[in-house]
C-alpha positions in Angstrom: 17.5 17.6 -19.6 17.5 20.9 -17.8 13.9 21.8 -18.3 12.8 18.4 -17.0 14.6 18.7 -13.6 11.7 20.7 -12.1 9.2 18.3 -13.6 11.1 15.4 -11.9 11.0 17.2 -8.6 7.2 17.7 -8.9 6.8 14.2 -10.1 8.7 12.9 -7.1 6.3 14.7 -4.7 3.4 13.2 -6.6 4.9 9.7 -6.3 5.6 10.1 -2.6 2.1 11.4 -1.9 0.5 8.6 -3.9 2.5 6.0 -2.0 1.9 7.5 1.5 -1.8 8.0 1.0 -2.3 4.5 -0.5 -0.1 2.9 2.1 -1.9 4.5 5.0 -5.3 3.7 3.7 -4.3 0.2 2.7 -2.8 -0.4 6.2 -5.9 0.7 8.0 -8.2 -1.4 5.8 -5.9 -4.4 5.8 -5.7 -4.3 9.6 -9.5 -4.1 9.8 -9.8 -7.1 7.5 -7.2 -9.1 9.4 -9.1 -8.5 12.7 -12.4 -9.4 11.0 -10.9 -12.6 9.7 -10.0 -13.6 13.2 -13.6 -13.5 14.3 -15.7 -16.7 14.7 -18.0 -15.8 11.8 -17.5 -18.2 8.9 -19.4 -15.9 6.4 -17.2 -12.9 7.2 -14.1 -15.0 7.1 -15.2 -16.3 3.6 -15.7 -12.7 2.3 -12.3 -11.6 3.6 -10.6 -14.7 2.1 -12.3 -14.1 -1.2 -11.2 -10.5 -1.2 -7.6 -11.2 -0.5 -7.5 -14.1 -3.0 -8.9 -11.9 -5.8 -6.6 -8.9 -5.1 -3.5 -11.0 -4.8 -4.4 -13.0 -7.9 -5.1 -10.1 -10.3 -2.2 -8.1 -11.7 -1.8 -4.6 -10.2 -1.9 -3.0 -13.6 -5.2 -4.6 -14.4 -6.7 -3.4 -11.0 -5.6 0.2 -11.8 -7.2 0.0 -15.3 -10.4 -1.5 -13.9 -10.8 1.1 -11.3 -9.9 4.0 -13.6 -12.2 3.1 -16.5 -14.8 1.5 -14.3 -14.9 4.6 -12.1 -15.2 6.8 -15.1 -18.1 4.7 -16.4 -19.9 4.7 -13.1 -19.4 8.5 -12.5 -20.6 9.2 -16.1 -23.8 7.2 -15.5 -24.5 8.9 -12.3 -23.8 12.4 -13.7 -25.6 11.7 -17.0 -22.6 13.0 -18.9 -19.0 12.0 -19.4 -16.9 12.4 -16.2 -13.3 11.3 -16.1 -12.0 10.0 -12.8 -8.9 11.8 -11.6 -5.8 9.7 -12.2 -4.4 10.4 -8.7 -7.7 9.3 -7.1 -7.9 6.2 -9.2 -4.3 5.4 -8.3 -4.9 5.8 -4.6 -7.9 3.6 -4.7 -6.2 0.9 -6.8 -3.0 0.8 -4.8 -4.9 0.9 -1.5 -6.9 -2.1 -2.6 -3.7 -4.0 -3.6 -1.8 -3.0 -0.5 -4.7 -3.9 1.8 -5.0 -7.4 0.2 -1.4 -8.2 1.0 -1.4 -6.4 4.3 -4.4 -8.4 5.5 -2.5 -11.7 5.2 0.6 -10.1 6.8 -1.3 -8.9 9.8 -3.4 -12.0 10.0 -0.3 -14.2 10.2 1.3 -11.9 12.8 -1.9 -11.9 14.9 -2.1 -15.7 14.8 1.5 -15.9 15.9 0.8 -14.0 19.2 0.4 -16.7 21.9 -3.2 -17.2 22.9 -2.1 -17.1 26.5 -1.2 -13.4 26.1 -4.8 -12.6 25.4 -6.1 -14.7 28.2 -3.7 -13.0 30.6 -4.9 -9.6 29.5 -8.5 -10.6 30.0 -7.7 -11.8 33.5 -6.2 -8.4 34.3 -9.6 -6.8 33.4 -8.4 -5.1 30.1 -11.2 -4.5 27.6 -10.9 -5.3 23.9 -9.4 -2.0 23.0 -6.8 -2.1 25.8 -5.9 -5.6 24.9 -5.1 -4.5 21.3 -3.3 -1.4 22.3 -1.1 -2.8 25.1 -0.8 -6.6 24.5 -1.7 -7.9 21.0 -0.8 -4.8 19.0 2.8 -4.4 20.1 3.6 -8.1 19.6 1.8 -8.2 16.3 3.8 -5.2 15.1 7.1 -6.8 15.9 6.2 -10.0 14.1 4.7 -8.2 11.0 7.5 -5.5 10.5 9.7 -7.5 8.1 6.9 -8.5 5.7 5.1 -5.2 6.1 8.3 -3.3 5.2 8.5 -5.3 2.0 5.0 -4.3 1.1 6.0 -0.6 1.3 9.0 -1.2 -0.9 6.7 -2.9 -3.5 4.2 -0.1 -3.1 6.8 2.6 -4.2 7.6 0.6 -7.2 4.0 -0.1 -8.1 3.3 3.6 -8.2 5.0 3.6 -11.6 2.1 1.7 -13.0 -0.3 4.6 -12.4 1.4 6.6 -15.1 -0.5 4.5 -17.7 -3.7 6.4 -16.8 -2.0 9.8 -17.2 -0.7 10.6 -13.7 2.3 12.9 -13.9 4.6 10.8 -11.7 8.3 9.9 -12.0 7.7 7.3 -14.7 5.4 9.6 -16.7 8.0 12.4 -16.8 10.7 9.9 -17.7 8.6 8.6 -20.6 7.8 12.1 -21.9 11.4 13.3 -21.6 12.7 10.2 -23.3 10.4 10.8 -26.2 10.8 14.5 -26.6 14.6 14.7 -26.3 15.3 11.2 -27.7 17.4 10.3 -24.8 15.6 7.3 -23.2 18.7 5.9 -21.4 19.3 9.2 -19.6 15.7 9.7 -18.5 15.0 6.1 -17.5 18.3 6.0 -15.5 17.2 9.1 -13.7 13.8 7.5 -12.9 15.6 4.4 -11.7 17.8 6.5 -9.4 14.7 8.2 -7.9 12.9 4.9 -7.3 16.0 3.4 -5.9 16.3 6.4 -3.5 12.7 5.9 -2.3 13.0 2.2 -1.7 16.4 2.6 0.0 14.9 5.2 2.4 12.0 2.9 3.1 14.3 -0.1 3.7 16.5 1.9 6.1 13.4 3.1 7.9 12.1 -0.4 8.4 15.5 -1.6 9.6 15.5 1.3 12.1 12.1 0.3 13.3 13.2 -3.3 13.7 16.1 -2.2 15.8 13.9 0.2 17.8 11.4 -2.5 18.7 13.4 -5.7 19.0 11.9 -6.7 22.3 8.3 -5.8 21.7 6.1 -8.6 22.8 8.8 -10.5 24.6 
């Protein structure tokens, strides 16, 4: 397995990069959708609801395949020749879509759980919408959303393994190639499992630390 150690290290960085970029983009978009869903515009609410329903109802693997092959088809039509979408880019888009779909509902529920009186009190103090979010709603929403939000990150690190199906050289891809070339599937898949377990454990500990750091937010 010696020659594959370096490949596993590189694949680990690819997996971490994929998860971090997708998670950050998905968080931003999910928060935007959650705030939009809280507006008094029925049409906008319906659009956001339809988006989250579709994303949460379609398997992650299928979303990855649709974006990868659909993006390739679209890019090829625009360019007038065959253009293959980069596997990392397709993975980021697909996982961001998935993450945002679930994050939207997590943030929406947390926002709804913030007492309405808090917003009214902030308005009475003369705080504008941005200040109300930064100093009143946001901190309380964060405390309420942290447990479920942390679970989304754990799921995200595991879902990155699905992107290997479109050729991304991540942990799962290296394990698959090594298992096939050296005929040692148990060794390579156990190594991959150990790496994924390490990533999810670090994520879990980070979330637990955040929960202990912000136990009194919004109280």
